[in-house]
N, C-alpha and C positions, 0 to 999 in steps of 0.2 A: 527181750527180743525187741532188736531195732525195728521201730513203726508200727508198734503194738498200739492199741489203742486205749486208756483208761477207762474202764465202766464204774459208772459212780450208780450205786442202788439205789432203787426207788425207797428202800427206807432212807437212806441219808438224804435226799430230796423232798421226801413228808414234810419235813418240821419248816422246810426253807419256803413251801408252797403254803403252807400254814400259817408263817409271819407274813408273807406278802399278802395276802388275802385279807387277815386281821387288819393290816395297815392300811387296805385300802376302805372296808368297812368300815373303821374311826373316822378315815376322812370323811366316807359320803355320811356318817352318822354326823360330825360336825357340821358339814354344808349344808344339811337340812333341818338340823339344829338352830343355827347361824339365822336360817331362813326364817322359821318359824319365831322366832325370838326377835325379829328384824318386824315381822308383820304385827306380832301381840302389842309392841312397842307403837308402831303406827294406828293400829286402831285406837289405843288409849291415850293416844294426842289427840286423834281427831276427837274424843269423845270428851276433852281436857280442854279446860280453857286456856292453858297454851297454845291451840290451835283456832282460839278467839282473834277476828279482826282486833286490833287497836288503835287506830286511826282512821276517819274517812276524811278524804280532802276534796270539795268540789270548786270548781275553776272554770269559768267562761258565763256563771249564771250570772243576769242583770235583773230582768221582770222576774224568774221563776225564784222563789229562795230555797236555799239550801234543804230545812226541812221537808218542802213540797218534793224535790227531787228525790232525798232519801227515802222517804215514805214509799214515794212510785218506785224506784229501783229492792226495794226490800232488803236493805244492807243495814245489818246493824251491827254493834260491837257484843251484841251475844248470837252471832253465828261464825261457824268457823269458816276461817280464812278458804275453804277447799270444798264447801257445800255450795256452791253455787258455780254455775258457766258465766263468763263473761259476755257471750251474744245474747243470753238472755234479758241479763240485768240491759243492756245497752236498749235490747228490741222494748220492753218495759218504759224505759225513760224518754223513748222516740216517741211513746203513746203521748205525751205530752204536745197540747200546740201549738207551744210556743218554741221547742226542742227542734232542731232542726237536723244536728249532727251530735253525735253521742258515744262516747271511748271509756273502755272500764278497764281499767290495769291493777295489779297488784303486785306486792314485794313481797321479798323474803322476811323483810322486816315487820310483816303483819299489817301493812299500810295500801289502804285501797282510794287510789285517786277517778274522781268520774271527772272528765273533760268533756263540755256539752259546748255546742257553739247554738247561740237561739237565731231567731228570724228573726231580722231588721227592723224597727221601730222606723215606716214610711210615710205616717201622718196620724193627722185625729181625726176622728170625724165628730162632728160639732152636732151634739146634741140637744142644743138649747139652753139648757143649766149647766150645762157640764159638757167634759170632752170623753171620746172612748179611745186612747192609742190604739193604733190599726197597725198589724203587723204584715210583712210581704206576703205571709201566709196565707192573709185574708183573715186570722181571727183577730179577735178585737180584746183588748186585756180590761180592767177592770176601772170604772170611771174615775177622771179626773177632774179636782177643782178648775173651770176659768180661771181664777188667780193664779195658777199654778203653773199654767201654760208657759213654757220657755223658750218658746220657738224655736224648739228645736227638728221640726217637723213641719210641713205647712197643716193647714187644715180644710178639712171637706166640706164645704156645706152644700146640702140639697142634695146628698146622695143619698137617698129613701130605697132607689131600685138597688134590689140586691144586685142584678145581672148588668146595670151601670155601673155600680159602683166594682164590681169585678173586673171587667173592660178596663177603668180607671186604673184599679191597681196595677192590670199588667202594663199598661204603661209605662206608668212609674216605678215599676221594678228595672225598664229597660235602659233607665237614664242613669247617668252617672250619677255619683255621689255630689259634684260640685254644683251638675246645673239641678237636682232636686233639692238641696241647700238653697238657692237662690228662690225658691215659690216659696213667698208668704200664705196666700189663700187661692184652693180651687172652689170655684162655682159653677154648680150644674146649672148651666142656663138654656136649656133647648128650646129651638124653636120649630115651626112648621118644617120649615125648608131644611133644616138640622139639628133632628136629636138629638145629636152627641155633641152640639157645641158647649164649652164650657172656659169660662170666664177667668182667669190669673192675674192674680197680684204677686209683683216681683217686688222682692227688698230693695233694690235700688230706684222703685217709685216709679216704674213702666208698668202698662196693663197689657196682659195678650189675651186677644181673643184667638180661639184654635177649635179642634174638632179632636174629640177621646179616639177615632180611627184615626191611625198613624201620629197621635199624641205624641210619641217619641223622636222621632223626625224631626217633628215639626219642632219641639222644644231644641231638639240638637243645633238647630240653626238661628236660635234667639241671639246667643252670641255674637254670632256674626253679625246680624241684623242689627244688633245696640251699637257695636263699634263704629259703625256709621253714623250715628246718630248724636244730636247735642245732650250730655248727662243732663246739663244743666234745664233743659227744657222736654221731660218726658212727658208721654202722651199713650193712645191704645196702637197698639200692633196687632196687627191680623196676619198670619199665619195659615196659610193652607195649602194641598197639592201644588196649586198654581204660583204660588208665591208668597211676598208678603206686603201689606202697606202700613202706613205710618201715620196717624190721626194727633195731631199736637192738642193738649188738651187746653182748654178756652178759660178754664179755671184751675182752682186745686184740686186734686183727684181725691176721688173717692173709692171706700170699699164694695159699695152698692153696684152691680153691675149693670143695675135696671135700670139709672138715670144718666138721661142725657147730658154729659159733658165735654162732648169733643167739638170743636169749629165743625162748621159743614163746610160744603165747597171743595172743587177739584186744587184750589190756592193751598188750601191748607193740609193737602193729602202728599204722602213722598211713597211714592213705589220702590221699593229696595230690592236690588237683586243680589239674592245669595247667592255667598260663596260656592263655588263646587269644592 
């Protein structure tokens, strides 16, 4: 009969339904089994030496040894590469007073790299028989012998007062590197009128009398002032908020700021206008 629908009995459909359900169950079982095996392999990997750090590289350190940084970070080749959080390691390293920044990275080759930036050394504090390198953070390093001083940073002399030393550090931090490198010594030489007065010996033979208050601005004017003077005849330059005055040496300059070695009289003084 045309248009008559073919009827499939339930008995004919059951085997097909059973086969479909069996295939779905098998696929589900294989999926779960695979996940379980991967998890087991991963756990075994983490617990085995295969996951251990193989190499640790430390870059950027000069004042702090690699051993000290590694001890502080608690990273070793006996730990799993995935057993620590990078942020926690960086925070531990930053607890070292010499370290300014720290960045820790790891790679799939089981290498860990610790890149640090240290605070700059801006001066040496004269301790009498030895020198203490001073970092821009205010932290001092282990003493060095005076014979080992290479002139790579200015000497701070007479800065026993912690508050005064802190102000001096802040002033030096604001100086460009090329200006800081022109300073040989900084003597703290307060007077009753100016308890913040300092006396500087410059590497070009000139001496500079100024104050810690506004120190960086005064020193920034130094190149302009010196450019107007005869380099062959150095002397004492006094710079403050009102301008600069030059007094030529009457004899060979000395590193002792307490000795009077400058010519007296208005005819030997030169008032210098600072460039704007």
